[in-house]
PDB file with SEQRES, HELIX, SHEET and CRYST1 records, atoms N, CA, C and O in Angstrom:
SEQRES   1 A   68  UNK UNK UNK UNK UNK UNK UNK UNK UNK UNK UNK UNK UNK          
SEQRES   2 A   68  UNK UNK UNK UNK UNK UNK UNK UNK UNK UNK UNK UNK UNK          
SEQRES   3 A   68  UNK UNK UNK UNK UNK UNK UNK UNK UNK UNK UNK UNK UNK          
SEQRES   4 A   68  UNK UNK UNK UNK UNK UNK UNK UNK UNK UNK UNK UNK UNK          
SEQRES   5 A   68  UNK UNK UNK UNK UNK UNK UNK UNK UNK UNK UNK UNK UNK          
SEQRES   6 A   68  UNK UNK UNK                                                  
HELIX    1 AA1 UNK A    7  UNK A   25  1                                  19    
HELIX    2 AA2 UNK A   31  UNK A   50  1                                  20    
HELIX    3 AA3 UNK A   54  UNK A   57  1                                   4    
CRYST1    1.000    1.000    1.000  90.00  90.00  90.00 P 1           1          
ATOM      1  N   UNK A   1      -7.210 144.607  94.941  1.00  0.00           N  
ATOM      2  CA  UNK A   1      -8.420 144.596  95.660  1.00  0.00           C  
ATOM      3  C   UNK A   1      -8.169 145.104  97.034  1.00  0.00           C  
ATOM      4  O   UNK A   1      -7.476 144.485  97.841  1.00  0.00           O  
ATOM      5  N   UNK A   2      -8.759 146.271  97.292  1.00  0.00           N  
ATOM      6  CA  UNK A   2      -8.711 146.819  98.664  1.00  0.00           C  
ATOM      7  C   UNK A   2      -9.841 146.271  99.485  1.00  0.00           C  
ATOM      8  O   UNK A   2     -11.000 146.243  99.070  1.00  0.00           O  
ATOM      9  N   UNK A   3      -9.458 145.829 100.690  1.00  0.00           N  
ATOM     10  CA  UNK A   3     -10.491 145.269 101.602  1.00  0.00           C  
ATOM     11  C   UNK A   3     -11.602 146.261 101.877  1.00  0.00           C  
ATOM     12  O   UNK A   3     -11.319 147.417 102.191  1.00  0.00           O  
ATOM     13  N   UNK A   4     -12.875 145.844 101.768  1.00  0.00           N  
ATOM     14  CA  UNK A   4     -13.991 146.706 102.058  1.00  0.00           C  
ATOM     15  C   UNK A   4     -15.006 146.031 102.983  1.00  0.00           C  
ATOM     16  O   UNK A   4     -16.137 146.503 103.092  1.00  0.00           O  
ATOM     17  N   UNK A   5     -14.637 144.969 103.631  1.00  0.00           N  
ATOM     18  CA  UNK A   5     -15.553 144.258 104.516  1.00  0.00           C  
ATOM     19  C   UNK A   5     -15.084 144.267 105.898  1.00  0.00           C  
ATOM     20  O   UNK A   5     -13.916 143.961 106.139  1.00  0.00           O  
ATOM     21  N   UNK A   6     -15.938 144.607 106.873  1.00  0.00           N  
ATOM     22  CA  UNK A   6     -15.553 144.547 108.265  1.00  0.00           C  
ATOM     23  C   UNK A   6     -15.715 143.225 108.871  1.00  0.00           C  
ATOM     24  O   UNK A   6     -16.228 142.317 108.217  1.00  0.00           O  
ATOM     25  N   UNK A   7     -15.313 143.051 110.081  1.00  0.00           N  
ATOM     26  CA  UNK A   7     -15.381 141.735 110.727  1.00  0.00           C  
ATOM     27  C   UNK A   7     -16.827 141.274 110.892  1.00  0.00           C  
ATOM     28  O   UNK A   7     -17.128 140.112 110.618  1.00  0.00           O  
ATOM     29  N   UNK A   8     -17.725 142.147 111.329  1.00  0.00           N  
ATOM     30  CA  UNK A   8     -19.131 141.726 111.481  1.00  0.00           C  
ATOM     31  C   UNK A   8     -19.709 141.261 110.209  1.00  0.00           C  
ATOM     32  O   UNK A   8     -20.441 140.272 110.190  1.00  0.00           O  
ATOM     33  N   UNK A   9     -19.398 141.969 109.078  1.00  0.00           N  
ATOM     34  CA  UNK A   9     -19.961 141.587 107.775  1.00  0.00           C  
ATOM     35  C   UNK A   9     -19.463 140.220 107.381  1.00  0.00           C  
ATOM     36  O   UNK A   9     -20.216 139.401 106.855  1.00  0.00           O  
ATOM     37  N   UNK A  10     -18.175 139.970 107.637  1.00  0.00           N  
ATOM     38  CA  UNK A  10     -17.575 138.679 107.321  1.00  0.00           C  
ATOM     39  C   UNK A  10     -18.197 137.537 108.153  1.00  0.00           C  
ATOM     40  O   UNK A  10     -18.508 136.475 107.614  1.00  0.00           O  
ATOM     41  N   UNK A  11     -18.368 137.752 109.405  1.00  0.00           N  
ATOM     42  CA  UNK A  11     -18.896 136.755 110.306  1.00  0.00           C  
ATOM     43  C   UNK A  11     -20.349 136.388 109.885  1.00  0.00           C  
ATOM     44  O   UNK A  11     -20.706 135.212 109.816  1.00  0.00           O  
ATOM     45  N   UNK A  12     -21.150 137.403 109.615  1.00  0.00           N  
ATOM     46  CA  UNK A  12     -22.562 137.172 109.246  1.00  0.00           C  
ATOM     47  C   UNK A  12     -22.585 136.362 107.955  1.00  0.00           C  
ATOM     48  O   UNK A  12     -23.379 135.426 107.855  1.00  0.00           O  
ATOM     49  N   UNK A  13     -21.740 136.678 106.945  1.00  0.00           N  
ATOM     50  CA  UNK A  13     -21.736 135.934 105.670  1.00  0.00           C  
ATOM     51  C   UNK A  13     -21.343 134.467 105.904  1.00  0.00           C  
ATOM     52  O   UNK A  13     -21.898 133.565 105.276  1.00  0.00           O  
ATOM     53  N   UNK A  14     -20.363 134.231 106.830  1.00  0.00           N  
ATOM     54  CA  UNK A  14     -19.980 132.882 107.081  1.00  0.00           C  
ATOM     55  C   UNK A  14     -21.059 132.061 107.745  1.00  0.00           C  
ATOM     56  O   UNK A  14     -21.263 130.888 107.433  1.00  0.00           O  
ATOM     57  N   UNK A  15     -21.772 132.735 108.709  1.00  0.00           N  
ATOM     58  CA  UNK A  15     -22.891 132.091 109.403  1.00  0.00           C  
ATOM     59  C   UNK A  15     -24.014 131.703 108.462  1.00  0.00           C  
ATOM     60  O   UNK A  15     -24.551 130.595 108.481  1.00  0.00           O  
ATOM     61  N   UNK A  16     -24.336 132.697 107.631  1.00  0.00           N  
ATOM     62  CA  UNK A  16     -25.413 132.436 106.612  1.00  0.00           C  
ATOM     63  C   UNK A  16     -24.966 131.284 105.707  1.00  0.00           C  
ATOM     64  O   UNK A  16     -25.769 130.395 105.420  1.00  0.00           O  
ATOM     65  N   UNK A  17     -23.750 131.274 105.264  1.00  0.00           N  
ATOM     66  CA  UNK A  17     -23.270 130.124 104.402  1.00  0.00           C  
ATOM     67  C   UNK A  17     -23.336 128.818 105.125  1.00  0.00           C  
ATOM     68  O   UNK A  17     -23.704 127.811 104.520  1.00  0.00           O  
ATOM     69  N   UNK A  18     -23.003 128.779 106.375  1.00  0.00           N  
ATOM     70  CA  UNK A  18     -23.078 127.587 107.137  1.00  0.00           C  
ATOM     71  C   UNK A  18     -24.500 127.053 107.351  1.00  0.00           C  
ATOM     72  O   UNK A  18     -24.749 125.847 107.336  1.00  0.00           O  
ATOM     73  N   UNK A  19     -25.409 127.998 107.549  1.00  0.00           N  
ATOM     74  CA  UNK A  19     -26.813 127.680 107.636  1.00  0.00           C  
ATOM     75  C   UNK A  19     -27.331 127.073 106.359  1.00  0.00           C  
ATOM     76  O   UNK A  19     -28.014 126.049 106.371  1.00  0.00           O  
ATOM     77  N   UNK A  20     -27.001 127.715 105.254  1.00  0.00           N  
ATOM     78  CA  UNK A  20     -27.438 127.162 103.925  1.00  0.00           C  
ATOM     79  C   UNK A  20     -26.880 125.748 103.743  1.00  0.00           C  
ATOM     80  O   UNK A  20     -27.579 124.842 103.288  1.00  0.00           O  
ATOM     81  N   UNK A  21     -25.614 125.581 104.105  1.00  0.00           N  
ATOM     82  CA  UNK A  21     -25.045 124.238 103.946  1.00  0.00           C  
ATOM     83  C   UNK A  21     -25.671 123.200 104.855  1.00  0.00           C  
ATOM     84  O   UNK A  21     -25.851 122.047 104.462  1.00  0.00           O  
ATOM     85  N   UNK A  22     -25.996 123.598 106.046  1.00  0.00           N  
ATOM     86  CA  UNK A  22     -26.763 122.764 106.996  1.00  0.00           C  
ATOM     87  C   UNK A  22     -28.109 122.394 106.461  1.00  0.00           C  
ATOM     88  O   UNK A  22     -28.490 121.225 106.527  1.00  0.00           O  
ATOM     89  N   UNK A  23     -28.825 123.303 105.952  1.00  0.00           N  
ATOM     90  CA  UNK A  23     -30.121 123.044 105.365  1.00  0.00           C  
ATOM     91  C   UNK A  23     -30.052 122.044 104.231  1.00  0.00           C  
ATOM     92  O   UNK A  23     -30.874 121.134 104.124  1.00  0.00           O  
ATOM     93  N   UNK A  24     -29.047 122.236 103.385  1.00  0.00           N  
ATOM     94  CA  UNK A  24     -28.860 121.337 102.224  1.00  0.00           C  
ATOM     95  C   UNK A  24     -28.562 119.890 102.707  1.00  0.00           C  
ATOM     96  O   UNK A  24     -29.231 118.944 102.290  1.00  0.00           O  
ATOM     97  N   UNK A  25     -27.555 119.739 103.585  1.00  0.00           N  
ATOM     98  CA  UNK A  25     -27.177 118.396 104.050  1.00  0.00           C  
ATOM     99  C   UNK A  25     -28.249 117.724 104.931  1.00  0.00           C  
ATOM    100  O   UNK A  25     -28.249 116.501 105.073  1.00  0.00           O  
ATOM    101  N   UNK A  26     -29.149 118.506 105.514  1.00  0.00           N  
ATOM    102  CA  UNK A  26     -30.255 117.948 106.296  1.00  0.00           C  
ATOM    103  C   UNK A  26     -31.479 117.665 105.359  1.00  0.00           C  
ATOM    104  O   UNK A  26     -32.548 117.268 105.822  1.00  0.00           O  
ATOM    105  N   UNK A  27     -31.281 117.884 104.037  1.00  0.00           N  
ATOM    106  CA  UNK A  27     -32.334 117.649 103.045  1.00  0.00           C  
ATOM    107  C   UNK A  27     -33.560 118.555 103.252  1.00  0.00           C  
ATOM    108  O   UNK A  27     -34.688 118.158 102.959  1.00  0.00           O  
ATOM    109  N   UNK A  28     -33.342 119.700 103.728  1.00  0.00           N  
ATOM    110  CA  UNK A  28     -34.460 120.640 103.939  1.00  0.00           C  
ATOM    111  C   UNK A  28     -34.683 121.560 102.713  1.00  0.00           C  
ATOM    112  O   UNK A  28     -35.744 122.149 102.508  1.00  0.00           O  
ATOM    113  N   UNK A  29     -33.626 121.631 101.940  1.00  0.00           N  
ATOM    114  CA  UNK A  29     -33.725 122.371 100.641  1.00  0.00           C  
ATOM    115  C   UNK A  29     -33.199 121.472  99.562  1.00  0.00           C  
ATOM    116  O   UNK A  29     -32.260 120.706  99.777  1.00  0.00           O  
ATOM    117  N   UNK A  30     -33.807 121.564  98.394  1.00  0.00           N  
ATOM    118  CA  UNK A  30     -33.396 120.699  97.278  1.00  0.00           C  
ATOM    119  C   UNK A  30     -33.721 121.347  95.959  1.00  0.00           C  
ATOM    120  O   UNK A  30     -34.365 122.395  95.925  1.00  0.00           O  
ATOM    121  N   UNK A  31     -33.305 120.768  94.915  1.00  0.00           N  
ATOM    122  CA  UNK A  31     -33.591 121.200  93.554  1.00  0.00           C  
ATOM    123  C   UNK A  31     -32.889 122.491  93.188  1.00  0.00           C  
ATOM    124  O   UNK A  31     -31.783 122.765  93.653  1.00  0.00           O  
ATOM    125  N   UNK A  32     -33.546 123.288  92.347  1.00  0.00           N  
ATOM    126  CA  UNK A  32     -32.979 124.537  91.853  1.00  0.00           C  
ATOM    127  C   UNK A  32     -32.650 125.519  92.993  1.00  0.00           C  
ATOM    128  O   UNK A  32     -31.621 126.195  92.990  1.00  0.00           O  
ATOM    129  N   UNK A  33     -33.537 125.561  93.926  1.00  0.00           N  
ATOM    130  CA  UNK A  33     -33.351 126.520  95.047  1.00  0.00           C  
ATOM    131  C   UNK A  33     -32.100 126.163  95.789  1.00  0.00           C  
ATOM    132  O   UNK A  33     -31.335 127.058  96.148  1.00  0.00           O  
ATOM    133  N   UNK A  34     -31.847 124.873  96.044  1.00  0.00           N  
ATOM    134  CA  UNK A  34     -30.633 124.445  96.746  1.00  0.00           C  
ATOM    135  C   UNK A  34     -29.413 124.800  95.892  1.00  0.00           C  
ATOM    136  O   UNK A  34     -28.410 125.250  96.447  1.00  0.00           O  
ATOM    137  N   UNK A  35     -29.454 124.625  94.614  1.00  0.00           N  
ATOM    138  CA  UNK A  35     -28.287 124.896  93.820  1.00  0.00           C  
ATOM    139  C   UNK A  35     -27.984 126.407  93.890  1.00  0.00           C  
ATOM    140  O   UNK A  35     -26.827 126.798  94.045  1.00  0.00           O  
ATOM    141  N   UNK A  36     -29.016 127.249  93.776  1.00  0.00           N  
ATOM    142  CA  UNK A  36     -28.789 128.706  93.817  1.00  0.00           C  
ATOM    143  C   UNK A  36     -28.243 129.149  95.185  1.00  0.00           C  
ATOM    144  O   UNK A  36     -27.334 129.976  95.260  1.00  0.00           O  
ATOM    145  N   UNK A  37     -28.803 128.595  96.252  1.00  0.00           N  
ATOM    146  CA  UNK A  37     -28.381 128.953  97.621  1.00  0.00           C  
ATOM    147  C   UNK A  37     -26.988 128.441  97.875  1.00  0.00           C  
ATOM    148  O   UNK A  37     -26.234 129.141  98.551  1.00  0.00           O  
ATOM    149  N   UNK A  38     -26.568 127.264  97.386  1.00  0.00           N  
ATOM    150  CA  UNK A  38     -25.233 126.785  97.561  1.00  0.00           C  
ATOM    151  C   UNK A  38     -24.212 127.647  96.809  1.00  0.00           C  
ATOM    152  O   UNK A  38     -23.113 127.885  97.309  1.00  0.00           O  
ATOM    153  N   UNK A  39     -24.563 128.098  95.646  1.00  0.00           N  
ATOM    154  CA  UNK A  39     -23.728 129.001  94.916  1.00  0.00           C  
ATOM    155  C   UNK A  39     -23.495 130.305  95.707  1.00  0.00           C  
ATOM    156  O   UNK A  39     -22.380 130.804  95.859  1.00  0.00           O  
ATOM    157  N   UNK A  40     -24.620 130.803  96.189  1.00  0.00           N  
ATOM    158  CA  UNK A  40     -24.584 132.024  97.002  1.00  0.00           C  
ATOM    159  C   UNK A  40     -23.715 131.810  98.266  1.00  0.00           C  
ATOM    160  O   UNK A  40     -22.937 132.687  98.643  1.00  0.00           O  
ATOM    161  N   UNK A  41     -23.853 130.669  98.895  1.00  0.00           N  
ATOM    162  CA  UNK A  41     -23.062 130.357 100.051  1.00  0.00           C  
ATOM    163  C   UNK A  41     -21.577 130.238  99.750  1.00  0.00           C  
ATOM    164  O   UNK A  41     -20.746 130.601 100.582  1.00  0.00           O  
ATOM    165  N   UNK A  42     -21.230 129.726  98.556  1.00  0.00           N  
ATOM    166  CA  UNK A  42     -19.847 129.669  98.168  1.00  0.00           C  
ATOM    167  C   UNK A  42     -19.294 131.082  97.907  1.00  0.00           C  
ATOM    168  O   UNK A  42     -18.146 131.379  98.238  1.00  0.00           O  
ATOM    169  N   UNK A  43     -20.128 131.941  97.310  1.00  0.00           N  
ATOM    170  CA  UNK A  43     -19.675 133.385  97.100  1.00  0.00           C  
ATOM    171  C   UNK A  43     -19.451 134.014  98.419  1.00  0.00           C  
ATOM    172  O   UNK A  43     -18.449 134.700  98.619  1.00  0.00           O  
ATOM    173  N   UNK A  44     -20.386 133.797  99.365  1.00  0.00           N  
ATOM    174  CA  UNK A  44     -20.246 134.390 100.665  1.00  0.00           C  
ATOM    175  C   UNK A  44     -18.938 133.981 101.355  1.00  0.00           C  
ATOM    176  O   UNK A  44     -18.233 134.807 101.935  1.00  0.00           O  
ATOM    177  N   UNK A  45     -18.630 132.641 101.271  1.00  0.00           N  
ATOM    178  CA  UNK A  45     -17.396 132.189 101.899  1.00  0.00           C  
ATOM    179  C   UNK A  45     -16.182 132.811 101.266  1.00  0.00           C  
ATOM    180  O   UNK A  45     -15.283 133.299 101.951  1.00  0.00           O  
ATOM    181  N   UNK A  46     -16.165 132.788  99.936  1.00  0.00           N  
ATOM    182  CA  UNK A  46     -15.022 133.335  99.205  1.00  0.00           C  
ATOM    183  C   UNK A  46     -14.840 134.845  99.482  1.00  0.00           C  
ATOM    184  O   UNK A  46     -13.708 135.273  99.709  1.00  0.00           O  
ATOM    185  N   UNK A  47     -15.870 135.637  99.471  1.00  0.00           N  
ATOM    186  CA  UNK A  47     -15.716 137.084  99.706  1.00  0.00           C  
ATOM    187  C   UNK A  47     -15.305 137.326 101.189  1.00  0.00           C  
ATOM    188  O   UNK A  47     -14.576 138.265 101.509  1.00  0.00           O  
ATOM    189  N   UNK A  48     -15.808 136.437 102.065  1.00  0.00           N  
ATOM    190  CA  UNK A  48     -15.426 136.609 103.498  1.00  0.00           C  
ATOM    191  C   UNK A  48     -13.949 136.397 103.691  1.00  0.00           C  
ATOM    192  O   UNK A  48     -13.308 137.160 104.413  1.00  0.00           O  
ATOM    193  N   UNK A  49     -13.379 135.366 103.056  1.00  0.00           N  
ATOM    194  CA  UNK A  49     -11.915 135.191 103.250  1.00  0.00           C  
ATOM    195  C   UNK A  49     -11.077 136.192 102.542  1.00  0.00           C  
ATOM    196  O   UNK A  49      -9.955 136.457 102.974  1.00  0.00           O  
ATOM    197  N   UNK A  50     -11.562 136.771 101.467  1.00  0.00           N  
ATOM    198  CA  UNK A  50     -10.835 137.813 100.732  1.00  0.00           C  
ATOM    199  C   UNK A  50     -11.012 139.168 101.400  1.00  0.00           C  
ATOM    200  O   UNK A  50     -10.205 140.072 101.183  1.00  0.00           O  
ATOM    201  N   UNK A  51     -12.053 139.322 102.207  1.00  0.00           N  
ATOM    202  CA  UNK A  51     -12.461 140.644 102.849  1.00  0.00           C  
ATOM    203  C   UNK A  51     -12.751 141.656 101.724  1.00  0.00           C  
ATOM    204  O   UNK A  51     -12.457 142.841 101.884  1.00  0.00           O  
ATOM    205  N   UNK A  52     -13.311 141.221 100.614  1.00  0.00           N  
ATOM    206  CA  UNK A  52     -13.608 142.115  99.531  1.00  0.00           C  
ATOM    207  C   UNK A  52     -14.918 141.667  98.851  1.00  0.00           C  
ATOM    208  O   UNK A  52     -15.055 140.523  98.416  1.00  0.00           O  
ATOM    209  N   UNK A  53     -15.823 142.561  98.780  1.00  0.00           N  
ATOM    210  CA  UNK A  53     -17.123 142.346  98.082  1.00  0.00           C  
ATOM    211  C   UNK A  53     -17.120 143.167  96.805  1.00  0.00           C  
ATOM    212  O   UNK A  53     -17.094 144.395  96.894  1.00  0.00           O  
ATOM    213  N   UNK A  54     -17.146 142.579  95.650  1.00  0.00           N  
ATOM    214  CA  UNK A  54     -17.150 143.365  94.405  1.00  0.00           C  
ATOM    215  C   UNK A  54     -18.446 144.221  94.239  1.00  0.00           C  
ATOM    216  O   UNK A  54     -18.434 145.256  93.573  1.00  0.00           O  
ATOM    217  N   UNK A  55     -19.527 143.770  94.846  1.00  0.00           N  
ATOM    218  CA  UNK A  55     -20.771 144.566  94.718  1.00  0.00           C  
ATOM    219  C   UNK A  55     -20.729 145.832  95.502  1.00  0.00           C  
ATOM    220  O   UNK A  55     -21.513 146.735  95.208  1.00  0.00           O  
ATOM    221  N   UNK A  56     -19.853 145.976  96.506  1.00  0.00           N  
ATOM    222  CA  UNK A  56     -19.682 147.188  97.293  1.00  0.00           C  
ATOM    223  C   UNK A  56     -18.972 148.214  96.515  1.00  0.00           C  
ATOM    224  O   UNK A  56     -19.195 149.401  96.749  1.00  0.00           O  
ATOM    225  N   UNK A  57     -18.127 147.851  95.600  1.00  0.00           N  
ATOM    226  CA  UNK A  57     -17.211 148.743  94.891  1.00  0.00           C  
ATOM    227  C   UNK A  57     -17.964 149.848  94.109  1.00  0.00           C  
ATOM    228  O   UNK A  57     -17.659 151.028  94.288  1.00  0.00           O  
ATOM    229  N   UNK A  58     -18.956 149.483  93.234  1.00  0.00           N  
ATOM    230  CA  UNK A  58     -19.553 150.555  92.453  1.00  0.00           C  
ATOM    231  C   UNK A  58     -20.369 151.537  93.318  1.00  0.00           C  
ATOM    232  O   UNK A  58     -20.578 152.681  92.914  1.00  0.00           O  
ATOM    233  N   UNK A  59     -20.818 151.110  94.475  1.00  0.00           N  
ATOM    234  CA  UNK A  59     -21.618 151.978  95.328  1.00  0.00           C  
ATOM    235  C   UNK A  59     -20.778 152.710  96.429  1.00  0.00           C  
ATOM    236  O   UNK A  59     -21.285 153.533  97.191  1.00  0.00           O  
ATOM    237  N   UNK A  60     -19.504 152.363  96.456  1.00  0.00           N  
ATOM    238  CA  UNK A  60     -18.623 153.075  97.386  1.00  0.00           C  
ATOM    239  C   UNK A  60     -18.846 152.652  98.852  1.00  0.00           C  
ATOM    240  O   UNK A  60     -18.499 153.393  99.771  1.00  0.00           O  
ATOM    241  N   UNK A  61     -19.431 151.447  99.063  1.00  0.00           N  
ATOM    242  CA  UNK A  61     -19.748 150.919 100.359  1.00  0.00           C  
ATOM    243  C   UNK A  61     -18.505 150.263 100.944  1.00  0.00           C  
ATOM    244  O   UNK A  61     -17.741 149.590 100.252  1.00  0.00           O  
ATOM    245  N   UNK A  62     -18.330 150.487 102.266  1.00  0.00           N  
ATOM    246  CA  UNK A  62     -17.272 149.781 102.964  1.00  0.00           C  
ATOM    247  C   UNK A  62     -17.773 149.643 104.465  1.00  0.00           C  
ATOM    248  O   UNK A  62     -18.178 150.603 105.121  1.00  0.00           O  
ATOM    249  N   UNK A  63     -17.700 148.366 104.923  1.00  0.00           N  
ATOM    250  CA  UNK A  63     -18.100 148.115 106.291  1.00  0.00           C  
ATOM    251  C   UNK A  63     -16.881 147.945 107.200  1.00  0.00           C  
ATOM    252  O   UNK A  63     -16.991 147.603 108.378  1.00  0.00           O  
ATOM    253  N   UNK A  64     -15.730 148.197 106.609  1.00  0.00           N  
ATOM    254  CA  UNK A  64     -14.444 148.105 107.361  1.00  0.00           C  
ATOM    255  C   UNK A  64     -14.184 149.433 108.119  1.00  0.00           C  
ATOM    256  O   UNK A  64     -14.421 150.530 107.613  1.00  0.00           O  
ATOM    257  N   UNK A  65     -13.709 149.270 109.298  1.00  0.00           N  
ATOM    258  CA  UNK A  65     -13.408 150.469 110.157  1.00  0.00           C  
ATOM    259  C   UNK A  65     -12.301 151.272 109.483  1.00  0.00           C  
ATOM    260  O   UNK A  65     -11.388 150.703 108.885  1.00  0.00           O  
ATOM    261  N   UNK A  66     -12.385 152.580 109.580  1.00  0.00           N  
ATOM    262  CA  UNK A  66     -11.362 153.498 109.044  1.00  0.00           C  
ATOM    263  C   UNK A  66     -10.072 153.351 109.893  1.00  0.00           C  
ATOM    264  O   UNK A  66     -10.111 153.283 111.122  1.00  0.00           O  
ATOM    265  N   UNK A  67      -8.936 153.307 109.176  1.00  0.00           N  
ATOM    266  CA  UNK A  67      -7.685 153.296 109.866  1.00  0.00           C  
ATOM    267  C   UNK A  67      -7.273 154.707 110.211  1.00  0.00           C  
ATOM    268  O   UNK A  67      -7.364 155.613 109.383  1.00  0.00           O  
ATOM    269  N   UNK A  68      -6.817 154.891 111.443  1.00  0.00           N  
ATOM    270  CA  UNK A  68      -6.341 156.264 111.747  1.00  0.00           C  
ATOM    271  C   UNK A  68      -6.876 156.722 112.967  1.00  0.00           C  
ATOM    272  O   UNK A  68      -6.590 157.845 113.384  1.00  0.00           O  
TER     273      UNK A  68                                                      
END                                                                             
């Protein structure tokens, strides 16, 4: 897995995941919507720490700065 996420992309994903978690623990979201959003938040956290987004691969997208 070649890293394809830049720093800004990673930070935004982590912030969104924290907001979703905060909304859940404040009981502002619940039910099926909460479950779907929590799964999405988990995916955001995992991809942020790996610096790799599998959905970017087929489209050739990279938010990482070019080396060189």
